[in-house]
N, C-alpha and C positions, 0 to 999 in steps of 0.2 A: 504493500500500500504506500509506504513512504516514497518509493521510487516514482510513483505516479503523481506526486505533489508538484506544484510549481516550485521552481528553484530560483530564488529563495521564496519560501512560503510565508505568508503573513497569517498569524493566528490572532483573531480578535479575542483579547484577553477578557474573559468573563462576558463576552459579547462586546458591543460598543459601549463599554462601561464608563467612558468619559462623558457620554451624553445620555445614558439611560441607566436605570437601576441594574446593577451587576447581577449576573447569573439568573436573569429572568428572560422570559420569552420576548419581551419588548426589546431588550438589549441584543438578543440573538438575532431577531428579525431585522433590527436596524443595521446590524453589522452586515448581514447578507444583502440588504438593500443597497448598502454602500459599496459592495463588491467583494467582501471577504469570502474566501473559499474554504476557510478553516476557522473553527471556533474552539477556544479553550473554556472549559467549565469545571467546576469542583463538585465532587460527589462525596456524600457521607450518609450515615444511617440515622434515621429517626428512632425514637424509643420503641416503635413497633416494627423496626427493621425495613422500612421503606427507604429506597435510595433517592435522596433528595439532593437538589442542586443548590449548594450553599457553601460559602467560603469559610466564614468564621466559626469558631466553636460555639460562640454565643450569638443570639439573634439581635442583640441590642443595637449594634451599629447601623444596620441597614433596614430594620423593621421597626414597627411600633410596639413590639413586644419585648419580653425579657426571658432569660433562661437559656439553657444549653440545648443544642440540637438533639443530642442523644437522650435528653430527658423529656422531650416533647414528642407527642404522637403526630402522625401525618395530619390528622384532623386539626389538631392544635396549630400546627405550622401553617396549614392552609387558611386558618382564620386571620393570619397576620397580613399586614400591608407591607410587601417587600419593596415598595417604592418610597418609603419614608425618608430615606437619606436625601432625596431630591425635593423634599417639602411637598407642596401641593401640585407640583408639575405632573406627578404620576399618582393616580389613586387606584385602589382595588387591584394592585399588582400582587400576584400570587407566587409563592415559592414553587417552582416546578419539580416534578419527579423526572427521573431519567427516562422512564417510559414516555412521558409527555413530550420530552424533547425529541426523541426519536420519531414520534408519531406526527409532530408538527413541523419539523424541519426537513427540507428537501434532502433526499438521499444522496445528492451530489456533494453535499457539504460534509467535510471531514470534521470529526469531533475529537479533540484531545481531552480525554477525561482524566482529571487528576484525582487520585484517591487520597482523601484527606483523613487518614487514620494513623498519622505518625505517633500519636499518644496512645492509640489502642491498636497496636500492630497485629494482634491476633483476633480481632473482631471478624464479623462475617462480611465485611464490605467487599473484598475481592470476589467472593463466591456470589454475592447478590448482584454485583455489577456484571459479572460474567453471565449470569442467568438472564438478565435483561438483554444483553447484547445478543445472546443466542436466540432468545425469543423473538427479537426484532430482526434477526438475520442481518446483523449489522457488522459482522466481523471484518468486512472489507472497507469500512469507513471510519474506523476508530484507531486512535493511538492512546495507550494508557500510560500515564506518568505518575510519579509519586516521589516524595522525599523519603519514603519508607521502602527500602529495598526488600524487606520481608513481604510486603504487600504485592510487589511486582513479581517476586518468585511464586507466591501463592496463586496470583492471577494467571501466570504462565502455565500452571498445571491444568487450569480449566480451559484456557484459550491459547494454546501453544503457537498458533499461527498469527496471533495479533501482535503488532509491534509494541514494545514497551520502552519507556525512556526514564532514566534516573535524573531527578532534580538535585542539583548541588547548590550549596550556598556560599562556599568559601574557596579561595585559591588553594588552600591546603587540601581540601577534599578533591578538587580537580586534579591537582598534581599527584595526589596519591593514586587516583584511578589511572593516570598516565604511567606512573611508575610500576603499578601492579595491575595490569589490564585484566587479570582474572576476575577482579572485583566487578567489572562490567560485562563479563562474558554472558552471552545470551540476550543482551539488551541491544536495541537497534538505534537508540538516540540518547544524547546527553544534553541536559537543559541547564544552562549556566547563567549566572547574573552578568549583566552588561559590563560591570566593572572588571570582570575577570577575562574578558575576551581579548585574545591576542592571536596573531597569525600563526605563531608557533603552536599554540595549544590547539587551534582549529585544525591545522594541518596534521598534527599528531593523532588527533581523534579520527580524522579521515583515514589515515593510514591503518588505523585499527578497525576500519569499516563502520564507524559510527557517524550518524548525522549529528550536527551541532545546532541546537536552537538556543536563543538567548532571550532573556526577559529583563524588565518590561520597558520598552522603548517608546517614548512619546515626544521625542524631539528629532527633527530631520538630521541634525549633525550626528547624533548618536546612531541613528539608523545607517547613515552613510559610512560611519566608522566600521560597524560590524559587517556591512557589505564588503568593504575593502579587505576585511580579514577573512572573508570567504565562508561566512556562516551559511547554513542551509535554510534558515528561517528565523523569525523573531516574533515575539509577542508584543502587542500594543493595545492600549485602552482606546486608541483613536484610529480605527482602520482607515478612515478617509485620509487622514494625514499620512499614514503609512503607505497607502497605495499611491498617493501623489508623489511621495518621496521616491518610491520605486520607479515610477514613470519618469521622473526627472533624472533618475540615475541610469536610464536606458533600458529598464525592464518593461517595455511597452506591451509585452504579451502576457503580463501577469493576469490581467482580467480575462 
């Protein structure tokens, strides 16, 4: 699947989250309307084991509610307004489930599903996400990523043909993977922060057969820098800005 993506590929980070409530259908549909061909979203489990699309552990930052995702049922989560961070500009915005995302988004759109269970590495999230993907027959349109290598290993047992990417936070972690490539054996992509992108690191990962994606870029100069370093793609909260930058850099066939 990764080889069929545009190069470089733009991932709309939590949808068009600079302009609409993150991780909602509004943000996803806006990103698609702006020309994004790939969307990044976050998955975690509710109290009753539904796979919901939400980034934070707590609902307080982006909704009108309070409490932890894992302590709230799907019904309770669905009662919240997920557009609260944008004030009155968005009303009655619901937290979507992974099933709803698949059913409402065109099958041509690639979904990067991030497993958000770093603090609960042995929960049922990998199994539940894999079940939804299989039920939706979506194996050829997803990339699974996580900061949690255990979750990626577990998901690989359910979906061995689906590409998986490890998220890294620090230069130390990145260089450790380069020094001991067995750490990333079986993974197809590495996702690294913008501050750690260099040509040498990108080239070395490429020699190991790994795609390199970088996060989260919202300024043209930053995007141009990582393009010059040879990354395979980047995450942005503003897909319109990202696509304009790609076009100005000579990637006129991205759309």
